[in-house]
PyMOL CGO cylinders between C-alpha atoms (Angstrom):
from pymol import cmd
from pymol.cgo import CYLINDER

trace = [
    CYLINDER, -60.65, 11.79, -12.09, -63.06, 9.11, -13.16, 0.3, 1, 1, 1, 1, 1, 1,
    CYLINDER, -63.06, 9.11, -13.16, -66.48, 10.85, -13.00, 0.3, 1, 1, 1, 1, 1, 1,
    CYLINDER, -66.48, 10.85, -13.00, -68.33, 14.08, -12.26, 0.3, 1, 1, 1, 1, 1, 1,
    CYLINDER, -68.33, 14.08, -12.26, -71.85, 14.10, -11.37, 0.3, 1, 1, 1, 1, 1, 1,
    CYLINDER, -71.85, 14.10, -11.37, -73.92, 17.32, -11.61, 0.3, 1, 1, 1, 1, 1, 1,
    CYLINDER, -73.92, 17.32, -11.61, -77.36, 17.91, -10.05, 0.3, 1, 1, 1, 1, 1, 1,
    CYLINDER, -77.36, 17.91, -10.05, -79.24, 20.66, -11.80, 0.3, 1, 1, 1, 1, 1, 1,
    CYLINDER, -79.24, 20.66, -11.80, -82.49, 21.84, -10.55, 0.3, 1, 1, 1, 1, 1, 1,
    CYLINDER, -82.49, 21.84, -10.55, -82.47, 25.61, -11.47, 0.3, 1, 1, 1, 1, 1, 1,
    CYLINDER, -82.47, 25.61, -11.47, -83.36, 25.04, -15.27, 0.3, 1, 1, 1, 1, 1, 1,
    CYLINDER, -83.36, 25.04, -15.27, -79.84, 26.40, -16.16, 0.3, 1, 1, 1, 1, 1, 1,
    CYLINDER, -79.84, 26.40, -16.16, -78.69, 23.17, -17.46, 0.3, 1, 1, 1, 1, 1, 1,
    CYLINDER, -78.69, 23.17, -17.46, -78.16, 24.22, -21.02, 0.3, 1, 1, 1, 1, 1, 1,
    CYLINDER, -78.16, 24.22, -21.02, -75.99, 27.11, -20.04, 0.3, 1, 1, 1, 1, 1, 1,
    CYLINDER, -75.99, 27.11, -20.04, -73.67, 25.37, -17.49, 0.3, 1, 1, 1, 1, 1, 1,
    CYLINDER, -73.67, 25.37, -17.49, -73.36, 21.69, -18.61, 0.3, 1, 1, 1, 1, 1, 1,
    CYLINDER, -73.36, 21.69, -18.61, -71.69, 22.90, -22.13, 0.3, 1, 1, 1, 1, 1, 1,
    CYLINDER, -71.69, 22.90, -22.13, -69.53, 25.13, -20.05, 0.3, 1, 1, 1, 1, 1, 1,
    CYLINDER, -69.53, 25.13, -20.05, -68.39, 22.26, -17.93, 0.3, 1, 1, 1, 1, 1, 1,
    CYLINDER, -68.39, 22.26, -17.93, -67.78, 20.06, -20.78, 0.3, 1, 1, 1, 1, 1, 1,
    CYLINDER, -67.78, 20.06, -20.78, -65.75, 22.68, -22.77, 0.3, 1, 1, 1, 1, 1, 1,
    CYLINDER, -65.75, 22.68, -22.77, -63.93, 23.05, -19.67, 0.3, 1, 1, 1, 1, 1, 1,
    CYLINDER, -63.93, 23.05, -19.67, -62.87, 19.75, -19.20, 0.3, 1, 1, 1, 1, 1, 1,
    CYLINDER, -62.87, 19.75, -19.20, -61.68, 19.48, -22.69, 0.3, 1, 1, 1, 1, 1, 1,
    CYLINDER, -61.68, 19.48, -22.69, -59.56, 22.18, -22.38, 0.3, 1, 1, 1, 1, 1, 1,
    CYLINDER, -59.56, 22.18, -22.38, -58.13, 20.85, -19.46, 0.3, 1, 1, 1, 1, 1, 1,
    CYLINDER, -58.13, 20.85, -19.46, -57.40, 17.76, -21.07, 0.3, 1, 1, 1, 1, 1, 1,
    CYLINDER, -57.40, 17.76, -21.07, -60.24, 15.72, -19.34, 0.3, 1, 1, 1, 1, 1, 1,
    CYLINDER, -60.24, 15.72, -19.34, -62.74, 14.82, -21.81, 0.3, 1, 1, 1, 1, 1, 1,
    CYLINDER, -62.74, 14.82, -21.81, -61.99, 11.07, -20.93, 0.3, 1, 1, 1, 1, 1, 1,
    CYLINDER, -61.99, 11.07, -20.93, -63.72, 12.05, -17.46, 0.3, 1, 1, 1, 1, 1, 1,
    CYLINDER, -63.72, 12.05, -17.46, -67.41, 10.48, -17.32, 0.3, 1, 1, 1, 1, 1, 1,
    CYLINDER, -67.41, 10.48, -17.32, -69.78, 13.21, -16.57, 0.3, 1, 1, 1, 1, 1, 1,
    CYLINDER, -69.78, 13.21, -16.57, -73.46, 12.52, -15.50, 0.3, 1, 1, 1, 1, 1, 1,
    CYLINDER, -73.46, 12.52, -15.50, -75.92, 15.22, -14.87, 0.3, 1, 1, 1, 1, 1, 1,
    CYLINDER, -75.92, 15.22, -14.87, -79.25, 14.53, -12.78, 0.3, 1, 1, 1, 1, 1, 1,
    CYLINDER, -79.25, 14.53, -12.78, -82.18, 16.80, -12.07, 0.3, 1, 1, 1, 1, 1, 1,
    CYLINDER, -82.18, 16.80, -12.07, -84.94, 18.22, -13.94, 0.3, 1, 1, 1, 1, 1, 1,
    CYLINDER, -84.94, 18.22, -13.94, -83.96, 18.41, -17.56, 0.3, 1, 1, 1, 1, 1, 1,
    CYLINDER, -83.96, 18.41, -17.56, -86.47, 18.14, -20.43, 0.3, 1, 1, 1, 1, 1, 1,
    CYLINDER, -86.47, 18.14, -20.43, -86.59, 15.28, -23.16, 0.3, 1, 1, 1, 1, 1, 1,
    CYLINDER, -86.59, 15.28, -23.16, -85.73, 17.47, -25.32, 0.3, 1, 1, 1, 1, 1, 1,
    CYLINDER, -85.73, 17.47, -25.32, -82.86, 18.97, -23.95, 0.3, 1, 1, 1, 1, 1, 1,
    CYLINDER, -82.86, 18.97, -23.95, -81.20, 15.47, -23.77, 0.3, 1, 1, 1, 1, 1, 1,
    CYLINDER, -81.20, 15.47, -23.77, -79.89, 15.10, -27.34, 0.3, 1, 1, 1, 1, 1, 1,
    CYLINDER, -79.89, 15.10, -27.34, -77.76, 18.54, -27.17, 0.3, 1, 1, 1, 1, 1, 1,
    CYLINDER, -77.76, 18.54, -27.17, -76.49, 17.87, -23.88, 0.3, 1, 1, 1, 1, 1, 1,
    CYLINDER, -76.49, 17.87, -23.88, -75.19, 14.44, -24.75, 0.3, 1, 1, 1, 1, 1, 1,
    CYLINDER, -75.19, 14.44, -24.75, -73.57, 15.79, -27.95, 0.3, 1, 1, 1, 1, 1, 1,
    CYLINDER, -73.57, 15.79, -27.95, -71.62, 18.42, -25.73, 0.3, 1, 1, 1, 1, 1, 1,
    CYLINDER, -71.62, 18.42, -25.73, -70.28, 15.46, -23.85, 0.3, 1, 1, 1, 1, 1, 1,
    CYLINDER, -70.28, 15.46, -23.85, -72.59, 14.24, -21.05, 0.3, 1, 1, 1, 1, 1, 1,
    CYLINDER, -72.59, 14.24, -21.05, -72.50, 10.68, -20.94, 0.3, 1, 1, 1, 1, 1, 1,
    CYLINDER, -72.50, 10.68, -20.94, -75.96, 10.07, -19.43, 0.3, 1, 1, 1, 1, 1, 1,
    CYLINDER, -75.96, 10.07, -19.43, -78.87, 12.16, -17.86, 0.3, 1, 1, 1, 1, 1, 1,
    CYLINDER, -78.87, 12.16, -17.86, -80.83, 11.04, -14.88, 0.3, 1, 1, 1, 1, 1, 1,
    CYLINDER, -80.83, 11.04, -14.88, -84.24, 12.48, -14.46, 0.3, 1, 1, 1, 1, 1, 1,
    CYLINDER, -84.24, 12.48, -14.46, -86.65, 12.33, -11.61, 0.3, 1, 1, 1, 1, 1, 1,
    CYLINDER, -86.65, 12.33, -11.61, -87.41, 8.72, -10.60, 0.3, 1, 1, 1, 1, 1, 1,
    CYLINDER, -87.41, 8.72, -10.60, -83.81, 7.64, -11.43, 0.3, 1, 1, 1, 1, 1, 1,
    CYLINDER, -83.81, 7.64, -11.43, -82.84, 5.29, -8.56, 0.3, 1, 1, 1, 1, 1, 1,
    CYLINDER, -82.84, 5.29, -8.56, -79.51, 5.48, -6.59, 0.3, 1, 1, 1, 1, 1, 1,
    CYLINDER, -79.51, 5.48, -6.59, -79.06, 1.94, -8.34, 0.3, 1, 1, 1, 1, 1, 1,
    CYLINDER, -79.06, 1.94, -8.34, -79.41, 2.88, -11.83, 0.3, 1, 1, 1, 1, 1, 1,
    CYLINDER, -79.41, 2.88, -11.83, -76.76, 5.40, -11.20, 0.3, 1, 1, 1, 1, 1, 1,
    CYLINDER, -76.76, 5.40, -11.20, -74.23, 3.32, -9.49, 0.3, 1, 1, 1, 1, 1, 1,
    CYLINDER, -74.23, 3.32, -9.49, -74.45, 0.80, -12.25, 0.3, 1, 1, 1, 1, 1, 1,
    CYLINDER, -74.45, 0.80, -12.25, -74.37, 3.31, -15.11, 0.3, 1, 1, 1, 1, 1, 1,
    CYLINDER, -74.37, 3.31, -15.11, -71.18, 4.66, -13.15, 0.3, 1, 1, 1, 1, 1, 1,
    CYLINDER, -71.18, 4.66, -13.15, -69.43, 1.13, -12.54, 0.3, 1, 1, 1, 1, 1, 1,
    CYLINDER, -69.43, 1.13, -12.54, -70.29, -0.05, -15.96, 0.3, 1, 1, 1, 1, 1, 1,
    CYLINDER, -70.29, -0.05, -15.96, -68.61, 3.39, -17.72, 0.3, 1, 1, 1, 1, 1, 1,
    CYLINDER, -68.61, 3.39, -17.72, -65.75, 4.13, -15.47, 0.3, 1, 1, 1, 1, 1, 1,
    CYLINDER, -65.75, 4.13, -15.47, -62.48, 2.45, -16.03, 0.3, 1, 1, 1, 1, 1, 1,
    CYLINDER, -62.48, 2.45, -16.03, -61.71, -0.08, -13.23, 0.3, 1, 1, 1, 1, 1, 1,
    CYLINDER, -61.71, -0.08, -13.23, -58.43, 0.75, -11.29, 0.3, 1, 1, 1, 1, 1, 1,
    CYLINDER, -58.43, 0.75, -11.29, -55.50, -1.54, -11.94, 0.3, 1, 1, 1, 1, 1, 1,
]
cmd.load_cgo(trace, "trace")
């Protein structure tokens, strides 16, 4: 597994996302790229990134921006 993308519109990002990061670490998957999209206030972003989120795409982000980020950050298969 190279990447996981999560879309959260419920406002539960401060509960759900850190738990996902914790579970990934417990399973030895800390190198999996985790990106989050949805309604995430600017003030919540630093803590989510510190928890292990690679990037957060807020409303207005284009699919192209997301694809370019993933391509730029996921290891290429040999």
